C-alpha beads as a LAMMPS data file, in Angstrom:
LAMMPS data file: protein, C-alpha beads

236 atoms
235 bonds

1 atom types
1 bond types

-500.0 500.0 xlo xhi
-500.0 500.0 ylo yhi
-500.0 500.0 zlo zhi

Masses

1 110.0

Atoms # bond

1 1 1 4.630 1.531 12.808
2 1 1 7.004 4.456 12.680
3 1 1 5.067 6.022 9.794
4 1 1 2.793 9.017 10.180
5 1 1 0.260 7.544 7.754
6 1 1 0.050 3.724 7.981
7 1 1 -2.744 3.719 5.400
8 1 1 -0.504 4.891 2.589
9 1 1 2.327 2.657 3.738
10 1 1 0.094 -0.417 3.611
11 1 1 -1.557 0.540 0.341
12 1 1 1.449 1.741 -1.628
13 1 1 4.217 -0.445 -0.278
14 1 1 2.343 -3.760 -0.211
15 1 1 -0.502 -3.589 -2.732
16 1 1 1.307 -2.258 -5.801
17 1 1 2.065 -5.543 -7.532
18 1 1 3.532 -6.004 -11.002
19 1 1 0.185 -6.810 -12.620
20 1 1 -1.427 -3.689 -11.207
21 1 1 1.417 -1.391 -12.215
22 1 1 1.870 -2.749 -15.744
23 1 1 -1.793 -3.319 -16.563
24 1 1 -2.083 0.300 -17.738
25 1 1 0.111 -0.418 -20.779
26 1 1 -2.342 -2.582 -22.798
27 1 1 -5.257 -0.252 -22.001
28 1 1 -3.237 2.787 -22.994
29 1 1 -2.032 0.972 -26.125
30 1 1 -5.567 0.254 -27.339
31 1 1 -6.671 3.838 -26.724
32 1 1 -3.611 5.486 -28.265
33 1 1 -3.586 3.285 -31.371
34 1 1 -7.292 3.941 -31.912
35 1 1 -6.636 7.669 -31.996
36 1 1 -3.517 7.268 -34.115
37 1 1 -5.305 5.173 -36.722
38 1 1 -8.152 7.684 -36.866
39 1 1 -6.192 10.956 -36.850
40 1 1 -2.596 9.945 -37.532
41 1 1 -1.387 12.270 -34.775
42 1 1 2.111 11.565 -33.415
43 1 1 0.966 12.955 -30.066
44 1 1 -1.022 9.762 -29.515
45 1 1 2.127 7.664 -29.890
46 1 1 4.060 10.118 -27.730
47 1 1 1.505 9.731 -24.960
48 1 1 1.666 5.953 -25.252
49 1 1 5.456 6.094 -24.976
50 1 1 5.247 8.253 -21.860
51 1 1 2.728 5.854 -20.323
52 1 1 4.961 2.849 -21.023
53 1 1 8.014 4.582 -19.548
54 1 1 6.074 5.706 -16.462
55 1 1 4.613 2.242 -15.874
56 1 1 7.946 0.455 -16.265
57 1 1 9.770 2.983 -14.073
58 1 1 7.175 2.580 -11.326
59 1 1 7.360 -1.194 -11.631
60 1 1 11.167 -1.196 -11.391
61 1 1 10.976 0.974 -8.293
62 1 1 8.605 -1.519 -6.750
63 1 1 10.896 -4.439 -7.697
64 1 1 13.849 -2.697 -6.064
65 1 1 11.772 -2.274 -2.928
66 1 1 10.829 -5.963 -2.958
67 1 1 14.441 -7.077 -3.267
68 1 1 15.314 -5.141 -0.134
69 1 1 12.951 -7.249 1.932
70 1 1 11.831 -5.873 5.282
71 1 1 12.091 -2.088 5.495
72 1 1 13.381 -0.572 8.741
73 1 1 10.922 1.797 10.383
74 1 1 13.234 4.777 9.886
75 1 1 13.378 4.200 6.114
76 1 1 9.667 3.619 5.493
77 1 1 8.793 7.320 4.945
78 1 1 11.445 7.669 2.211
79 1 1 10.344 4.460 0.494
80 1 1 6.755 5.624 0.774
81 1 1 7.507 8.946 -0.899
82 1 1 9.207 7.151 -3.792
83 1 1 6.183 4.952 -4.335
84 1 1 3.895 7.964 -4.085
85 1 1 5.787 9.685 -6.895
86 1 1 5.258 6.647 -9.110
87 1 1 1.525 6.554 -8.435
88 1 1 1.180 10.301 -9.025
89 1 1 3.118 9.912 -12.277
90 1 1 0.739 7.232 -13.553
91 1 1 -2.275 9.327 -12.605
92 1 1 -0.772 12.332 -14.373
93 1 1 -0.254 10.302 -17.543
94 1 1 -3.954 9.425 -17.598
95 1 1 -4.752 13.070 -16.911
96 1 1 -2.733 14.005 -20.015
97 1 1 -4.582 11.487 -22.188
98 1 1 -7.543 13.727 -23.155
99 1 1 -5.132 16.543 -24.040
100 1 1 -2.463 14.636 -25.956
101 1 1 -4.840 12.312 -27.800
102 1 1 -7.083 15.215 -28.905
103 1 1 -10.516 14.093 -30.159
104 1 1 -10.428 16.866 -32.821
105 1 1 -13.932 17.957 -31.908
106 1 1 -15.352 14.457 -32.354
107 1 1 -17.695 13.770 -29.437
108 1 1 -17.507 9.990 -29.908
109 1 1 -13.730 9.971 -29.376
110 1 1 -14.053 12.276 -26.380
111 1 1 -16.552 9.849 -24.875
112 1 1 -14.164 6.975 -25.601
113 1 1 -11.440 8.796 -23.687
114 1 1 -13.829 9.499 -20.821
115 1 1 -14.703 5.805 -20.564
116 1 1 -11.047 4.747 -20.394
117 1 1 -9.987 7.397 -17.895
118 1 1 -13.017 6.879 -15.641
119 1 1 -12.385 3.127 -15.692
120 1 1 -8.771 3.782 -14.740
121 1 1 -9.843 6.006 -11.858
122 1 1 -12.269 3.379 -10.585
123 1 1 -9.798 0.494 -10.861
124 1 1 -6.945 2.492 -9.363
125 1 1 -9.086 3.486 -6.411
126 1 1 -10.152 -0.090 -5.731
127 1 1 -6.665 -1.560 -6.060
128 1 1 -4.540 1.009 -4.271
129 1 1 -7.072 2.839 -2.050
130 1 1 -5.280 6.142 -2.593
131 1 1 -6.226 9.504 -4.064
132 1 1 -2.761 10.125 -5.509
133 1 1 -3.596 8.536 -8.853
134 1 1 -7.267 9.483 -8.837
135 1 1 -6.994 13.252 -8.525
136 1 1 -4.466 13.944 -11.344
137 1 1 -6.381 11.725 -13.776
138 1 1 -9.752 13.250 -12.891
139 1 1 -8.492 16.847 -13.043
140 1 1 -7.007 16.267 -16.501
141 1 1 -10.235 14.727 -17.737
142 1 1 -12.446 17.466 -16.263
143 1 1 -10.433 20.303 -17.737
144 1 1 -10.313 18.607 -21.160
145 1 1 -14.076 18.104 -21.183
146 1 1 -14.621 21.735 -20.171
147 1 1 -12.220 22.842 -22.917
148 1 1 -14.129 20.720 -25.425
149 1 1 -17.077 22.954 -24.583
150 1 1 -20.714 22.731 -25.429
151 1 1 -23.450 21.297 -23.289
152 1 1 -22.067 17.749 -23.560
153 1 1 -18.534 18.826 -22.666
154 1 1 -19.656 20.708 -19.565
155 1 1 -21.961 17.880 -18.553
156 1 1 -19.064 15.431 -18.810
157 1 1 -16.866 17.760 -16.774
158 1 1 -19.551 18.074 -14.083
159 1 1 -20.189 14.340 -14.099
160 1 1 -16.472 13.655 -13.721
161 1 1 -16.315 16.048 -10.772
162 1 1 -19.267 14.313 -9.108
163 1 1 -17.695 10.919 -9.774
164 1 1 -14.392 12.142 -8.299
165 1 1 -16.099 13.310 -5.117
166 1 1 -17.856 9.964 -4.740
167 1 1 -14.620 8.055 -5.316
168 1 1 -12.751 10.187 -2.788
169 1 1 -15.465 9.541 -0.211
170 1 1 -15.227 5.802 -0.896
171 1 1 -11.435 5.967 -0.553
172 1 1 -11.836 7.763 2.771
173 1 1 -14.164 5.055 4.066
174 1 1 -11.878 2.264 2.896
175 1 1 -8.866 4.017 4.375
176 1 1 -10.634 4.284 7.713
177 1 1 -11.497 0.579 7.652
178 1 1 -7.926 -0.272 6.699
179 1 1 -6.589 1.918 9.468
180 1 1 -8.781 0.175 12.017
181 1 1 -7.603 -3.230 10.799
182 1 1 -3.976 -2.104 10.994
183 1 1 -4.444 -0.775 14.519
184 1 1 -6.012 -4.072 15.584
185 1 1 -3.166 -6.001 13.958
186 1 1 -0.512 -3.883 15.660
187 1 1 -2.292 -4.205 18.992
188 1 1 -2.402 -7.982 18.590
189 1 1 1.292 -8.062 17.758
190 1 1 2.073 -5.918 20.798
191 1 1 -0.101 -8.125 23.005
192 1 1 1.600 -11.226 21.646
193 1 1 4.972 -9.685 22.472
194 1 1 3.843 -8.911 25.995
195 1 1 2.557 -12.454 26.459
196 1 1 5.863 -13.881 25.263
197 1 1 7.743 -11.617 27.651
198 1 1 5.429 -12.634 30.498
199 1 1 5.950 -16.298 29.637
200 1 1 9.735 -15.825 29.744
201 1 1 9.462 -14.047 33.106
202 1 1 7.273 -16.859 34.431
203 1 1 9.846 -19.436 33.302
204 1 1 12.669 -17.520 34.961
205 1 1 10.636 -17.125 38.151
206 1 1 9.864 -20.838 38.441
207 1 1 13.461 -21.728 37.655
208 1 1 14.723 -19.385 40.382
209 1 1 12.092 -20.583 42.874
210 1 1 12.866 -24.200 42.080
211 1 1 16.563 -23.556 42.594
212 1 1 15.984 -21.758 45.881
213 1 1 13.785 -24.623 47.119
214 1 1 16.136 -27.375 46.002
215 1 1 19.233 -25.859 47.605
216 1 1 18.214 -26.240 51.295
217 1 1 16.533 -29.591 50.600
218 1 1 19.727 -30.827 48.985
219 1 1 21.720 -29.649 52.000
220 1 1 19.327 -31.459 54.357
221 1 1 19.691 -34.584 52.212
222 1 1 23.479 -34.405 52.439
223 1 1 23.364 -33.957 56.215
224 1 1 20.939 -36.865 56.758
225 1 1 23.035 -39.108 54.501
226 1 1 26.169 -38.207 56.438
227 1 1 24.430 -38.827 59.739
228 1 1 23.127 -42.195 58.554
229 1 1 26.689 -43.331 57.921
230 1 1 28.023 -42.099 61.258
231 1 1 28.172 -44.155 64.465
232 1 1 26.510 -42.037 67.070
233 1 1 26.490 -42.503 70.822
234 1 1 23.375 -41.977 72.872
235 1 1 24.063 -38.298 73.304
236 1 1 24.708 -37.891 69.582

Bonds

1 1 1 2
2 1 2 3
3 1 3 4
4 1 4 5
5 1 5 6
6 1 6 7
7 1 7 8
8 1 8 9
9 1 9 10
10 1 10 11
11 1 11 12
12 1 12 13
13 1 13 14
14 1 14 15
15 1 15 16
16 1 16 17
17 1 17 18
18 1 18 19
19 1 19 20
20 1 20 21
21 1 21 22
22 1 22 23
23 1 23 24
24 1 24 25
25 1 25 26
26 1 26 27
27 1 27 28
28 1 28 29
29 1 29 30
30 1 30 31
31 1 31 32
32 1 32 33
33 1 33 34
34 1 34 35
35 1 35 36
36 1 36 37
37 1 37 38
38 1 38 39
39 1 39 40
40 1 40 41
41 1 41 42
42 1 42 43
43 1 43 44
44 1 44 45
45 1 45 46
46 1 46 47
47 1 47 48
48 1 48 49
49 1 49 50
50 1 50 51
51 1 51 52
52 1 52 53
53 1 53 54
54 1 54 55
55 1 55 56
56 1 56 57
57 1 57 58
58 1 58 59
59 1 59 60
60 1 60 61
61 1 61 62
62 1 62 63
63 1 63 64
64 1 64 65
65 1 65 66
66 1 66 67
67 1 67 68
68 1 68 69
69 1 69 70
70 1 70 71
71 1 71 72
72 1 72 73
73 1 73 74
74 1 74 75
75 1 75 76
76 1 76 77
77 1 77 78
78 1 78 79
79 1 79 80
80 1 80 81
81 1 81 82
82 1 82 83
83 1 83 84
84 1 84 85
85 1 85 86
86 1 86 87
87 1 87 88
88 1 88 89
89 1 89 90
90 1 90 91
91 1 91 92
92 1 92 93
93 1 93 94
94 1 94 95
95 1 95 96
96 1 96 97
97 1 97 98
98 1 98 99
99 1 99 100
100 1 100 101
101 1 101 102
102 1 102 103
103 1 103 104
104 1 104 105
105 1 105 106
106 1 106 107
107 1 107 108
108 1 108 109
109 1 109 110
110 1 110 111
111 1 111 112
112 1 112 113
113 1 113 114
114 1 114 115
115 1 115 116
116 1 116 117
117 1 117 118
118 1 118 119
119 1 119 120
120 1 120 121
121 1 121 122
122 1 122 123
123 1 123 124
124 1 124 125
125 1 125 126
126 1 126 127
127 1 127 128
128 1 128 129
129 1 129 130
130 1 130 131
131 1 131 132
132 1 132 133
133 1 133 134
134 1 134 135
135 1 135 136
136 1 136 137
137 1 137 138
138 1 138 139
139 1 139 140
140 1 140 141
141 1 141 142
142 1 142 143
143 1 143 144
144 1 144 145
145 1 145 146
146 1 146 147
147 1 147 148
148 1 148 149
149 1 149 150
150 1 150 151
151 1 151 152
152 1 152 153
153 1 153 154
154 1 154 155
155 1 155 156
156 1 156 157
157 1 157 158
158 1 158 159
159 1 159 160
160 1 160 161
161 1 161 162
162 1 162 163
163 1 163 164
164 1 164 165
165 1 165 166
166 1 166 167
167 1 167 168
168 1 168 169
169 1 169 170
170 1 170 171
171 1 171 172
172 1 172 173
173 1 173 174
174 1 174 175
175 1 175 176
176 1 176 177
177 1 177 178
178 1 178 179
179 1 179 180
180 1 180 181
181 1 181 182
182 1 182 183
183 1 183 184
184 1 184 185
185 1 185 186
186 1 186 187
187 1 187 188
188 1 188 189
189 1 189 190
190 1 190 191
191 1 191 192
192 1 192 193
193 1 193 194
194 1 194 195
195 1 195 196
196 1 196 197
197 1 197 198
198 1 198 199
199 1 199 200
200 1 200 201
201 1 201 202
202 1 202 203
203 1 203 204
204 1 204 205
205 1 205 206
206 1 206 207
207 1 207 208
208 1 208 209
209 1 209 210
210 1 210 211
211 1 211 212
212 1 212 213
213 1 213 214
214 1 214 215
215 1 215 216
216 1 216 217
217 1 217 218
218 1 218 219
219 1 219 220
220 1 220 221
221 1 221 222
222 1 222 223
223 1 223 224
224 1 224 225
225 1 225 226
226 1 226 227
227 1 227 228
228 1 228 229
229 1 229 230
230 1 230 231
231 1 231 232
232 1 232 233
233 1 233 234
234 1 234 235
235 1 235 236
């Protein structure tokens, strides 16, 4: 609750599981090896190596966060920034894909790259609900398509821009819904805490009232018992 942006905290600290962080490796492997077999360029293997390193590093950061357990409120912003860097790194690796793989002027291989990167943008947006991976990947793809040139290249760049805007709008809507759900959850937790406190106060009140009522009654009982055992004259 002590975070300025609970949306990112919820999305990046709790939804970045091992499968989601490491799933980029097989996709990147298929794409890079396809380009390497076709062109024999070492840059394809270099990009694959960078993607593997980035994915594993992000995963290890997430594992370290899991081992810590509950994060104190004061430390959440720092942990959040670390996770953000990992997500931005993965998005940047996909943004480098069209440049490092290099379709060598072959439109079919450019389209293949577009399919993989667009799929990554869509999946990343659905899984993490954050723009931090989406924007770097989309910007890299758009600039590569524009650099490719020609009517098809510029159409792909424009289509990627339109797709990016639509994805960002969807992320904004999902973030708003998530924020509302988080606010409701926090309000319920606060209400539950207040109810527990009220229940404790009620228990203490009844205990004190019961004690205050029993004390004079107990004294009266002692006096009547003592009187019952005492021989009293008429005046007594």
